LUMPANU-836313 format. One record per residue: residue in three letters; x, y, z of N, C-alpha, C in turn. Coordinates in pm, whole numbers, padded with zeros to 5 digits, always signed. Example, Ala and Ser with C-alpha at 12.3 -4.5 7.8 and 13.67 -1.06 7.14 Angstrom:
BEGIN
ALA+01319-00569+00780+01230-00450+00780+01320-00330+00780
SER+01285-00225+00708+01367-00106+00714+01290+00003+00787
//
This chain:
BEGIN
MET+01261-01025-02949+01213-01116-02845+01215-01043-02710
PRO+01114-01072-02623+01113-01006-02492+01230-01052-02408
THR+01274-00966-02322+01384-00998-02232+01341-01104-02133
THR+01426-01201-02105+01394-01306-02010+01409-01256-01868
PRO+01303-01268-01784+01314-01220-01646+01423-01295-01571
LEU+01478-01230-01473+01580-01293-01390+01518-01403-01306
ALA+01599-01497-01266+01553-01601-01175+01519-01539-01040
PRO+01427-01601-00961+01393-01546-00830+01517-01522-00746
ARG+01519-01411-00677+01634-01373-00597+01585-01285-00484
PRO+01661-01273-00377+01620-01183-00269+01612-01040-00321
LEU+01517-00965-00267+01502-00826-00307+01579-00736-00211
ASP+01658-00645-00266+01734-00552-00184+01671-00414-00191
THR+01696-00333-00090+01651-00194-00092+01745-00112-00180
LEU+01705+00011-00209+01788+00099-00292+01929+00113-00236
ASN+01938+00121-00104+02069+00143-00042+02162+00025-00058
ALA+02104-00095-00076+02187-00216-00079+02207-00272-00219
LEU+02139-00216-00319+02148-00270-00455+02289-00252-00512
ASP+02337-00358-00575+02466-00354-00645+02441-00417-00782
LEU+02420-00333-00884+02374-00381-01013+02489-00401-01111
PRO+02480-00507-01191+02581-00527-01297+02562-00423-01407
ALA+02663-00410-01493+02662-00306-01596+02542-00317-01689
ASN+02495-00439-01718+02384-00453-01812+02249-00414-01751
LEU+02245-00390-01616+02120-00355-01551+02125-00219-01481
ASP+02241-00155-01477+02249-00030-01400+02207+00093-01480
GLY+02178+00077-01609+02123+00187-01687+02225+00271-01761
ARG+02351+00237-01752+02450+00320-01822+02429+00317-01973
ASP+02369+00207-02022+02342+00195-02166+02193+00183-02193
GLY+02110+00238-02105+01965+00228-02123+01920+00287-02255
ILE+01820+00224-02318+01777+00268-02451+01706+00404-02446
ASN+01664+00446-02327+01597+00576-02314+01690+00683-02258
ARG+01820+00656-02252+01914+00757-02204+01924+00871-02305
ALA+01931+00993-02254+01938+01111-02341+02082+01135-02386
PRO+02099+01173-02511+02233+01209-02556+02268+01349-02508
GLY+02394+01379-02505+02436+01515-02473+02460+01538-02325
ARG+02461+01663-02288+02503+01706-02156+02388+01695-02055
MET+02419+01644-01935+02321+01632-01828+02340+01742-01725
GLN+02236+01765-01646+02242+01863-01538+02264+01799-01402
ILE+02274+01666-01400+02302+01595-01275+02424+01506-01297
ALA+02498+01479-01189+02618+01394-01199+02578+01251-01172
ALA+02506+01190-01266+02458+01052-01250+02498+00972-01373
SER+02572+00864-01350+02614+00779-01461+02528+00654-01473
ASN+02439+00633-01377+02353+00514-01380+02218+00546-01317
ASP+02125+00452-01328+01988+00476-01281+01980+00499-01131
LEU+02057+00423-01055+02053+00439-00909+02095+00580-00868
ASP+02202+00629-00928+02247+00764-00896+02144+00869-00938
ALA+02077+00845-01050+01976+00938-01098+01856+00943-01004
VAL+01812+00825-00959+01700+00819-00864+01739+00886-00732
ARG+01862+00862-00687+01907+00925-00562+01913+01077-00574
ALA+01951+01126-00691+01953+01272-00713+01811+01328-00704
TRP+01716+01256-00759+01575+01297-00752+01526+01298-00608
LEU+01562+01194-00532+01519+01184-00393+01584+01290-00305
ALA+01705+01329-00339+01777+01427-00256+01702+01559-00246
ARG+01617+01589-00344+01541+01714-00343+01443+01720-00228
VAL+01397+01603-00180+01294+01600-00075+01346+01537+00053
ALA+01478+01531+00067+01538+01463+00182+01501+01529+00315
ASP+01467+01658+00312+01436+01727+00437+01289+01712+00478
SER+01211+01639+00401+01071+01610+00436+01056+01459+00447
LYS+01058+01409+00570+01065+01264+00594+00951+01188+00526
ALA+00827+01236+00543+00713+01165+00488+00719+01162+00335
THR+00749+01276+00272+00757+01282+00126+00871+01195+00076
PHE+00986+01204+00142+01102+01124+00100+01068+00974+00104
GLU+01006+00929+00211+00976+00786+00224+00874+00740+00120
ASN+00775+00825+00090+00677+00788-00013+00742+00782-00151
TYR+00825+00881-00184+00891+00883-00314+00988+00766-00327
ARG+01066+00741-00222+01161+00629-00227+01088+00497-00245
LYS+00978+00479-00174+00902+00354-00182+00858+00326-00325
GLU+00802+00427-00393+00751+00404-00529+00865+00385-00629
ALA+00972+00464-00616+01087+00447-00707+01151+00311-00687
GLU+01162+00268-00563+01223+00139-00530+01142+00024-00588
ARG+01011+00032-00572+00925-00073-00625+00941-00088-00776
LEU+00937+00025-00847+00949+00020-00993+01087-00031-01035
LEU+01190+00019-00970+01326-00022-01007+01346-00172-00987
LEU+01299-00224-00873+01313-00368-00847+01231-00451-00945
TRP+01110-00404-00975+01027-00477-01071+01093-00480-01208
SER+01148-00367-01251+01214-00359-01381+01332-00457-01389
ILE+01410-00460-01282+01530-00544-01282+01496-00692-01266
VAL+01414-00723-01166+01387-00862-01132+01284-00926-01224
GLN+01176-00853-01254+01068-00911-01333+01095-00904-01483
LEU+01152-00791-01529+01175-00775-01673+01319-00801-01713
GLY+01412-00788-01620+01553-00804-01655+01604-00689-01740
LYS+01556-00567-01713+01603-00451-01788+01618-00333-01692
PRO+01705-00238-01725+01724-00123-01636+01606-00027-01642
LEU+01596+00056-01543+01489+00156-01536+01490+00245-01659
SER+01609+00282-01706+01621+00374-01819+01595+00307-01953
SER+01549+00183-01951+01507+00117-02075+01357+00088-02076
LEU+01286+00131-01973+01142+00104-01967+01068+00179-02076
THR+00970+00111-02134+00888+00169-02240+00748+00198-02189
HIS+00668+00262-02274+00529+00289-02240+00455+00158-02210
GLU+00481+00056-02293+00414-00074-02271+00455-00136-02137
ASP+00582-00119-02101+00628-00170-01971+00551-00105-01857
MET+00528+00025-01867+00460+00096-01760+00313+00055-01750
LEU+00252+00020-01864+00117-00034-01858+00116-00168-01783
ALA+00218-00249-01810+00229-00378-01740+00253-00356-01590
TYR+00330-00254-01557+00358-00227-01416+00231-00183-01344
GLN+00148-00106-01411+00021-00064-01349-00064-00186-01316
ARG-00062-00285-01402-00137-00408-01371-00071-00486-01258
PHE+00060-00482-01253+00135-00556-01153+00105-00506-01011
ILE+00105-00373-00991+00088-00323-00854-00052-00347-00801
ALA-00147-00375-00891-00281-00409-00844-00284-00549-00781
ASP-00185-00632-00815-00175-00766-00757-00032-00817-00778
PRO+00062-00778-00690+00204-00816-00708+00224-00967-00696
GLN+00263-01026-00808+00286-01171-00810+00422-01201-00870
PRO+00492-01308-00826+00449-01398-00718+00458-01331-00581
ALA+00355-01352-00501+00347-01285-00372+00462-01321-00280
SER+00511-01444-00292+00621-01487-00205+00746-01402-00226
ARG+00761-01348-00346+00878-01266-00376+00854-01119-00343
TRP+00731-01072-00362+00705-00929-00357+00633-00879-00232
VAL+00561-00967-00165+00472-00923-00057+00520-00977+00077
ALA+00530-00888+00176+00570-00928+00311+00467-01023+00370
GLY+00514-01127+00436+00425-01228+00494+00327-01168+00593
GLY+00199-01198+00575+00097-01148+00665+00075-00999+00656
GLY+00130-00936+00551+00115-00791+00537+00192-00712+00641
ARG+00287-00778+00709+00361-00710+00816+00473-00623+00759
LYS+00501-00515+00831+00612-00428+00792+00736-00471+00868
HIS+00843-00491+00793+00970-00530+00853+01072-00419+00827
PRO+01173-00405+00916+01279-00307+00890+01344-00332+00756
ARG+01398-00227+00697+01451-00237+00561+01577-00323+00553
ASP+01642-00346+00668+01759-00434+00666+01725-00576+00708
ASP+01597-00605+00726+01551-00739+00764+01535-00823+00638
PRO+01585-00947+00635+01572-01031+00514+01427-01060+00476
ARG+01333-01039+00570+01192-01062+00540+01127-00940+00475
TRP+01204-00829+00463+01148-00709+00402+01106-00736+00258
ARG+00992-00683+00220+00945-00687+00082+00888-00549+00047
PRO+00889-00514-00080+00844-00379-00118+00693-00358-00108
PHE+00614-00466-00101+00469-00454-00093+00417-00525+00032
TYR+00299-00480+00079+00232-00546+00190+00102-00609+00144
GLY+00079-00606+00014-00041-00662-00047-00075-00584-00171
PRO-00184-00620-00241-00227-00544-00359-00256-00399-00322
LEU-00226-00307-00413-00253-00166-00387-00397-00133-00422
ALA-00462-00057-00336-00597-00009-00362-00593+00088-00480
PRO-00706+00109-00548-00707+00200-00663-00649+00338-00634
THR-00681+00394-00516-00625+00526-00484-00474+00521-00469
SER-00422+00411-00411-00277+00396-00396-00211+00373-00531
GLN-00280+00302-00621-00226+00282-00755-00211+00416-00827
ARG-00313+00500-00817-00307+00631-00884-00195+00717-00824
GLN-00183+00713-00690-00078+00790-00625+00059+00744-00669
ALA+00078+00611-00682+00206+00557-00726+00242+00609-00865
MET+00145+00610-00956+00175+00653-01092+00198+00804-01099
VAL+00133+00880-01013+00158+01025-01008+00303+01050-00966
ILE+00350+00977-00865+00487+00994-00817+00587+00952-00923
LEU+00560+00841-00990+00654+00792-01092+00655+00885-01214
ASN+00540+00943-01246+00538+01040-01355+00625+01160-01320
ALA+00620+01201-01193+00706+01311-01149+00853+01273-01158
LEU+00885+01149-01124+01023+01101-01135+01072+01107-01279
PHE+00994+01049-01371+01036+01046-01511+01045+01188-01569
SER+00949+01272-01535+00951+01410-01588+01076+01483-01542
TRP+01112+01462-01415+01231+01529-01362+01358+01476-01429
LEU+01365+01346-01452+01484+01288-01516+01498+01335-01661
VAL+01384+01361-01727+01390+01418-01862+01441+01562-01854
SER+01388+01640-01760+01431+01779-01744+01579+01788-01708
ALA+01628+01687-01633+01768+01686-01592+01861+01641-01704
GLY+01805+01600-01819+01888+01554-01930+01935+01412-01915
TYR+01874+01335-01821+01917+01196-01802+01840+01101-01893
LEU+01710+01124-01908+01628+01041-01996+01586+01122-02119
ALA+01567+01051-02229+01524+01117-02353+01375+01146-02352
GLY+01298+01062-02284+01153+01082-02281+01090+01018-02159
ASN+00967+01057-02129+00891+01004-02017+00798+00895-02067
PRO+00820+00769-02029+00736+00660-02079+00592+00669-02030
LEU+00565+00754-01933+00427+00769-01886+00354+00883-01955
SER+00425+00963-02034+00363+01081-02094+00262+01043-02202
LEU+00266+00920-02251+00171+00876-02353+00043+00821-02294
SER+00038+00810-02161-00081+00755-02097-00201+00844-02121
ARG-00316+00781-02127-00439+00856-02152-00462+00955-02040
GLN-00481+01081-02076-00510+01185-01978-00659+01190-01951
ARG-00695+01170-01828-00837+01174-01794-00887+01319-01795
ALA-01010+01333-01841-01069+01467-01842-01082+01518-01699
ARG-01056+01647-01685-01071+01707-01552-01217+01702-01511
ARG-01240+01668-01387-01376+01669-01337-01372+01718-01193
ALA-01487+01754-01146-01494+01806-01011-01442+01703-00912
ALA-01368+01749-00814-01315+01657-00712-01431+01590-00640
PRO-01420+01458-00616-01528+01389-00547-01540+01437-00403
ARG-01659+01421-00350-01681+01457-00211-01599+01366-00121
ILE-01553+01421-00009-01479+01342+00087-01571+01236+00145
THR-01530+01113+00140-01610+01004+00197-01540+00936+00314
ARG-01409+00958+00326-01335+00892+00435-01337+00980+00559
TYR-01452+00990+00620-01464+01066+00744-01572+01000+00829
LEU-01579+01039+00955-01674+00981+01048-01792+01075+01067
GLU-01912+01023+01046-02031+01101+01081-02027+01127+01231
ARG-02101+01231+01272-02092+01271+01412-02131+01159+01508
ASP-02232+01079+01473-02273+00974+01566-02165+00866+01580
LEU-02094+00839+01471-01986+00740+01479-01866+00799+01554
TRP-01839+00926+01533-01733+00995+01607-01763+00992+01756
ASN-01891+01008+01792-01930+01002+01933-01904+00863+01993
GLU-01919+00759+01911-01889+00623+01958-01741+00609+01992
VAL-01656+00671+01910-01511+00665+01934-01478+00735+02065
LYS-01535+00854+02085-01509+00927+02209-01559+00849+02330
ALA-01678+00787+02316-01733+00709+02428-01642+00592+02463
TYR-01584+00530+02360-01492+00418+02385-01370+00466+02463
VAL-01314+00581+02422-01196+00633+02490-01228+00664+02636
GLU-01345+00721+02661-01381+00757+02798-01407+00635+02886
LYS-01428+00519+02824-01449+00397+02903-01322+00314+02917
LEU-01209+00365+02865-01083+00293+02883-01051+00281+03033
PRO-00995+00168+03076-00966+00151+03219-00866+00254+03269
ARG-00884+00294+03396-00795+00393+03456-00760+00354+03600
ASP-00748+00224+03622-00722+00176+03758-00576+00193+03799
THR-00484+00178+03703-00342+00189+03734-00285+00316+03671
ALA-00166+00354+03716-00100+00472+03660-00078+00456+03510
ARG-00041+00336+03468-00017+00309+03326-00146+00324+03245
GLU-00256+00274+03300-00384+00283+03231-00431+00428+03223
ARG-00410+00504+03330-00449+00645+03326-00368+00721+03223
GLU-00241+00687+03214-00154+00753+03115-00198+00717+02972
ARG-00236+00591+02952-00280+00548+02819-00411+00619+02780
HIS-00502+00628+02877-00629+00698+02849-00603+00845+02818
SER-00519+00908+02899-00490+01050+02881-00428+01075+02744
ARG-00337+00988+02703-00272+01006+02572-00372+00987+02459
ALA-00458+00885+02470-00557+00861+02365-00651+00981+02350
ARG-00695+01034+02463-00787+01148+02460-00719+01271+02399
TRP-00594+01296+02438-00522+01413+02385-00491+01397+02237
LEU-00450+01280+02194-00417+01260+02054-00539+01281+01966
LEU-00654+01226+02005-00775+01248+01926-00816+01395+01926
THR-00799+01460+02039-00830+01604+02047-00744+01682+01950
LEU-00616+01653+01947-00521+01724+01861-00552+01702+01714
LEU-00582+01577+01678-00612+01545+01539-00744+01606+01494
TYR-00840+01610+01584-00974+01656+01546-00988+01808+01560
LEU-00960+01862+01678-00975+02006+01695-00872+02084+01614
GLY-00750+02030+01605-00646+02098+01529-00647+02065+01381
GLY-00717+01955+01342-00718+01914+01202-00580+01877+01152
LEU-00494+01829+01243-00355+01801+01207-00341+01669+01131
ARG-00241+01664+01046-00200+01538+00985-00118+01461+01088
ILE-00115+01327+01073-00041+01245+01170+00107+01281+01168
SER+00160+01315+01050+00301+01353+01040+00328+01484+01113
GLU+00229+01574+01116+00246+01701+01185+00245+01683+01336
VAL+00171+01585+01384+00171+01557+01528+00310+01511+01572
GLY+00374+01429+01490+00506+01378+01527+00618+01479+01510
ALA+00600+01574+01418+00711+01664+01383+00713+01793+01463
ASN+00601+01832+01525+00595+01959+01597+00601+01936+01748
THR+00623+02043+01822+00642+02032+01967+00544+02122+02042
MET+00537+02102+02174+00449+02185+02257+00497+02330+02263
GLY+00625+02351+02236+00676+02488+02231+00622+02568+02115
ASP+00550+02500+02022+00490+02571+01909+00357+02635+01944
PHE+00306+02611+02065+00190+02685+02114+00236+02825+02158
PHE+00159+02925+02128+00192+03060+02176+00064+03140+02191
ALA+00069+03244+02274-00046+03331+02297-00018+03470+02243
ARG-00123+03535+02196-00112+03675+02156-00248+03740+02178
ARG-00249+03870+02192-00372+03943+02217-00434+03988+02085
ASP-00567+03974+02077-00634+04015+01954-00664+04165+01960
ALA-00737+04215+01862-00761+04359+01851-00837+04415+01971
SER-00916+04329+02038-00993+04375+02153-00916+04359+02284
GLY-00793+04306+02275-00711+04288+02394-00725+04152+02459
GLU-00808+04065+02400-00827+03931+02457-00712+03840+02415
GLU-00663+03762+02510-00553+03669+02480-00608+03544+02413
ARG-00547+03506+02301-00586+03385+02229-00462+03301+02201
TRP-00480+03170+02212-00369+03078+02189-00374+03023+02047
TRP-00255+02998+01993-00239+02943+01858-00137+02831+01862
LEU-00143+02744+01763-00041+02642+01743+00020+02665+01605
GLU+00149+02695+01602+00219+02714+01474+00267+02576+01426
VAL+00216+02535+01311+00242+02400+01261+00327+02406+01135
LEU+00437+02332+01136+00515+02312+01014+00459+02188+00948
GLY+00397+02205+00832+00323+02096+00772+00374+02053+00637
LYS+00282+02003+00558+00312+01946+00427+00376+02051+00336
GLY+00478+02008+00263+00547+02101+00174+00629+02204+00247
GLU+00663+02175+00375+00742+02267+00457+00673+02403+00472
ARG+00538+02403+00463+00464+02526+00482+00421+02539+00628
THR+00421+02661+00676+00380+02690+00814+00239+02748+00814
ARG+00157+02703+00908+00024+02761+00923-00006+02779+01071
LEU-00102+02865+01100-00145+02888+01237-00278+02819+01259
VAL-00283+02732+01359-00405+02661+01394-00463+02724+01520
PRO-00591+02764+01518-00650+02820+01640-00648+02718+01754
ALA-00582+02752+01863-00582+02668+01983-00696+02718+02070
THR-00815+02663+02049-00935+02709+02117-00923+02684+02267
ALA-01013+02747+02343-01012+02728+02489-01026+02579+02523
GLU-01108+02507+02445-01126+02364+02468-00997+02287+02443
LEU-00927+02321+02336-00801+02255+02305-00698+02283+02414
MET-00690+02406+02461-00594+02441+02565-00627+02373+02698
THR-00756+02354+02725-00796+02282+02847-00749+02137+02840
GLU-00764+02076+02723-00719+01937+02706-00567+01927+02711
LEU-00498+02028+02656-00352+02029+02663-00308+02034+02809
ALA-00368+02124+02887-00332+02136+03029-00362+02006+03104
ARG-00471+01945+03073-00510+01817+03135-00404+01710+03106
TYR-00363+01701+02979-00264+01601+02940-00129+01630+03005
ARG-00090+01757+03008+00040+01792+03066+00042+01764+03216
ARG-00068+01789+03286-00071+01757+03429-00056+01608+03451
GLU-00119+01529+03364-00107+01383+03374+00039+01340+03360
ARG+00115+01415+03280+00256+01384+03259+00346+01463+03354
GLU+00285+01524+03456+00359+01599+03559+00438+01715+03500
LEU+00374+01783+03405+00431+01903+03343+00346+02023+03383
PRO+00401+02145+03381+00319+02264+03405+00203+02268+03306
PRO+00091+02326+03343-00027+02325+03255-00002+02385+03117
LEU+00077+02491+03109+00100+02557+02981+00246+02541+02939
PRO+00270+02519+02811+00407+02503+02764+00481+02636+02763
SER+00611+02629+02772+00693+02749+02764+00740+02770+02620
PRO+00776+02893+02583+00825+02918+02447+00946+02831+02416
ARG+00948+02775+02295+01058+02692+02245+01074+02562+02324
GLU+00972+02524+02400+00979+02396+02472+00983+02281+02371
GLU+01068+02186+02392+01089+02079+02294+01011+01952+02326
THR+00920+01957+02422+00838+01840+02453+00753+01804+02331
PRO+00756+01678+02286+00672+01639+02171+00524+01664+02199
LEU+00447+01684+02094+00304+01705+02112+00238+01585+02179
VAL+00285+01466+02147+00234+01343+02210+00354+01261+02255
LEU+00351+01217+02380+00467+01149+02440+00446+00998+02445
PRO+00556+00922+02444+00546+00778+02469+00501+00754+02614
LEU+00453+00635+02641+00420+00599+02779+00548+00587+02860
GLY+00541+00615+02989+00658+00603+03074+00738+00732+03078
GLN+00866+00719+03103+00952+00836+03126+01018+00890+03001
GLN+01007+00820+02889+01074+00866+02767+01011+00995+02715
THR+01092+01077+02652+01043+01201+02592+01075+01209+02443
LYS+01116+01098+02385+01146+01095+02242+01016+01101+02162
PRO+01010+01179+02055+00886+01187+01976+00845+01050+01922
LEU+00715+01024+01922+00663+00902+01863+00673+00911+01711
THR+00701+00799+01648+00708+00797+01502+00569+00807+01443
ARG+00565+00839+01315+00437+00843+01245+00367+00708+01253
ALA+00443+00600+01238+00385+00465+01243+00327+00436+01382
ALA+00399+00479+01487+00351+00454+01623+00222+00531+01650
LEU+00215+00655+01606+00093+00735+01625-00023+00674+01548
HIS+00006+00628+01426-00097+00564+01344-00149+00438+01413
THR-00059+00362+01473-00098+00239+01542-00189+00269+01660
ILE-00160+00376+01733-00244+00414+01847-00386+00445+01800
VAL-00397+00526+01694-00529+00563+01645-00604+00441+01591
LYS-00535+00356+01515-00599+00235+01463-00647+00146+01578
GLY-00569+00141+01686-00609+00061+01803-00735+00116+01867
ILE-00747+00249+01874-00868+00311+01929-00989+00278+01841
PHE-00972+00293+01710-01082+00262+01618-01122+00114+01629
ALA-01021+00027+01639-01051-00117+01649-01127-00147+01778
GLY-01087-00084+01889-01156-00105+02015-01300-00057+02010
ALA-01321+00061+01950-01456+00114+01938-01540+00026+01846
ALA-01478-00028+01740-01549-00117+01648-01591-00246+01719
ALA-01501-00301+01801-01534-00423+01874-01650-00399+01969
ARG-01653-00283+02030-01762-00247+02122-01895-00239+02046
LEU-01891-00187+01923-02012-00182+01842-02058-00321+01800
ARG-01963-00406+01762-01999-00541+01717-02069-00620+01827
GLU-02031-00594+01951-02095-00664+02062-02244-00635+02070
GLN-02285-00522+02013-02427-00485+02015-02506-00557+01907
GLY-02435-00617+01810-02499-00697+01706-02583-00615+01610
GLY-02656-00686+01523-02748-00623+01429-02681-00528+01334
GLU-02743-00412+01316-02697-00314+01218-02567-00247+01259
GLN-02521-00270+01381-02395-00209+01426-02274-00267+01355
ALA-02292-00384+01293-02178-00448+01225-02125-00360+01111
ALA-02215-00297+01038-02173-00212+00926-02097-00090+00978
ARG-02144-00034+01089-02076+00082+01147-01939+00040+01200
ALA-01931-00079+01259-01803-00130+01308-01705-00148+01193
ALA-01755-00199+01081-01668-00222+00965-01611-00090+00914
GLN-01691+00017+00918-01641+00147+00874-01530+00196+00966
LEU-01546+00177+01097-01442+00217+01191-01315+00137+01169
GLU-01329+00011+01136-01210-00073+01114-01132-00028+00990
ARG-01200+00034+00895-01132+00086+00775-01067+00221+00800
ALA-01110+00289+00904-01067+00427+00926-00921+00434+00967
SER-00860+00549+00938-00721+00575+00976-00714+00712+01041
ALA-00596+00750+01085-00579+00880+01150-00622+00994+01057
HIS-00599+00979+00927-00631+01088+00835-00781+01111+00826
TRP-00860+01009+00862-01006+01026+00863-01046+01134+00963
LEU-00968+01149+01071-01002+01250+01170-00982+01390+01114
ARG-00881+01407+01030-00861+01537+00963-00978+01565+00869
HIS-01019+01464+00792-01135+01481+00705-01261+01506+00788
SER-01272+01437+00901-01389+01456+00988-01392+01599+01041
ALA-01275+01648+01081-01267+01786+01132-01316+01884+01026
GLY-01264+01870+00904-01305+01961+00797-01453+01950+00766
SER-01505+01829+00761-01647+01808+00730-01735+01865+00839
HIS-01699+01841+00965-01781+01889+01076-01776+02041+01087
MET-01659+02100+01058-01652+02246+01059-01744+02304+00952
ALA-01741+02244+00831-01826+02292+00723-01973+02271+00756
ASP-02006+02155+00811-02145+02127+00850-02193+02224+00957
GLY-02100+02269+01041-02135+02365+01147-02141+02508+01097
GLU-02134+02524+00963-02146+02654+00897-02029+02748+00929
LEU-01914+02691+00958-01793+02773+00966-01756+02814+00824
ASP-01725+02940+00804-01689+02992+00673-01585+02900+00608
LEU-01611+02858+00485-01521+02762+00419-01381+02818+00400
ARG-01368+02948+00390-01235+03007+00378-01156+02987+00507
LEU-01229+02987+00620-01163+02964+00748-01128+02818+00764
VAL-01215+02730+00718-01183+02586+00720-01057+02561+00639
ARG-01050+02624+00522-00932+02611+00435-00805+02651+00509
ASP-00810+02761+00578-00690+02810+00648-00658+02724+00770
ASN-00762+02677+00840-00738+02590+00955-00666+02462+00915
LEU-00703+02407+00801-00645+02281+00756-00519+02301+00674
GLY-00485+02426+00643-00361+02451+00570-00372+02420+00422
HIS-00490+02431+00365-00505+02407+00221-00456+02526+00139
ALA-00425+02638+00206-00366+02755+00140-00270+02818+00239
SER-00165+02885+00187-00067+02945+00277-00127+03064+00351
LEU-00076+03088+00469-00125+03199+00550-00034+03321+00538
THR-00091+03437+00540-00014+03561+00545-00071+03644+00659
THR+00015+03676+00754-00034+03748+00872+00042+03880+00893
THR+00087+03941+00784+00173+04058+00796+00100+04190+00800
SER-00030+04191+00774-00103+04318+00775-00212+04314+00881
LEU-00254+04428+00926-00358+04438+01027-00489+04380+00978
TYR-00515+04397+00850-00640+04346+00793-00646+04195+00803
LEU-00539+04128+00760-00535+03982+00768-00525+03936+00912
HIS-00462+04017+00996-00455+03983+01137-00595+03981+01196
SER-00679+04079+01157-00818+04081+01204-00892+03958+01153
ASP-00865+03916+01029-00926+03794+00976-00887+03673+01060
ASP-00761+03668+01105-00718+03559+01190-00797+03557+01321
ASP-00822+03676+01378-00898+03683+01502-01039+03628+01482
ARG-01101+03664+01369-01235+03613+01341-01233+03462+01321
ARG-01129+03412+01254-01117+03268+01233-01106+03196+01367
HIS-01027+03252+01459-01013+03191+01591-01147+03190+01664
ARG-01216+03304+01662-01342+03319+01734-01448+03222+01680
GLU-01461+03215+01547-01563+03129+01489-01528+02981+01503
THR-01398+02950+01496-01359+02811+01518-01394+02768+01659
GLU-01367+02854+01756-01397+02820+01895-01547+02805+01917
ASP-01626+02889+01851-01771+02884+01869-01835+02764+01800
LYS-01782+02724+01684-01854+02630+01599-01787+02495+01581
HIS-01667+02477+01635-01598+02348+01618-01552+02301+01755
ARG-01623+02200+01810-01596+02155+01946-01584+02004+01948
ILE-01517+01954+02048-01506+01808+02066-01605+01760+02172
ASP-01634+01840+02274-01736+01809+02375-01715+01672+02437
TRP-01603+01653+02502-01581+01527+02573-01688+01510+02680
//
């Protein structure tokens, strides 16, 4: 007989869960016999050991924790069984569940709002997951189960029996802004009010943030994690001084982003607005984007995302006022996120006939090696061609 689900109860985060012996996984039916490579006697400890591997990467840690937490809570509350007793059939049911988490009152935050994790209104979902988010969730959970099997904690991976899709060519990027729509966003920013000091600061920040995301092709997490002291100048083979931005990015990999003359002009403009010297000093700890006012604490990823979404929403509203066919273009802007600017940067660089190998390196899709003169010369060419063919043109 199937296990009877638990009665409705408040949902706790991983940090606050206190599970009874019949639900903590010590006797899970999928527990591996023999010696383990991790010191975990229950499912919570095993999941925490898995998460500890990525604790130094905030974005990765939060994504992994979110998916593990969702599955663990669903297993306990919906099925009344520990994580280490989940079967292949359970995981098929979970895939259907995340497409529409029900009952919504138990699983979904009211109004899709995000609440702090210690807030009683916190819920693990903000609504049904889109197909891309569903696939990402299952990829992360497959990694969790595979690691727990390798660690000797689980006997098998309940997701390993899932149908493997045939490899096919990666689809073309569709989440980006065509140049005419990108121009609408820039036009909106340039029409932001600048009558007061606060308004001028808001306009200056919006303009600089879009410049950084587009010209630099940065991820939103990279904007929050790096500082202005990561800009540096060096002379190329011809003796010309060129600026670069050293970015610590995804997977703790470092890459060099060409800081074109246009990007450096915008940086100086923004710094003057904040009453800073035009050029940053080595090891300067000023965040790449500052909060409004006198604070110098780095903005969170969520705060930066909110700023960009607000700009897109404002530009969309401006388009809707024009009526007619502009409604469809406005709807596309309303769907856009900060990551669309990174995709837009890559697409526009490629459309501008910038060598695709240089686009790859600019966006950090491959690691950089700058230890030889030959590759150093390649870097100089990448800088020169990026400056010539990839512009924001405010």
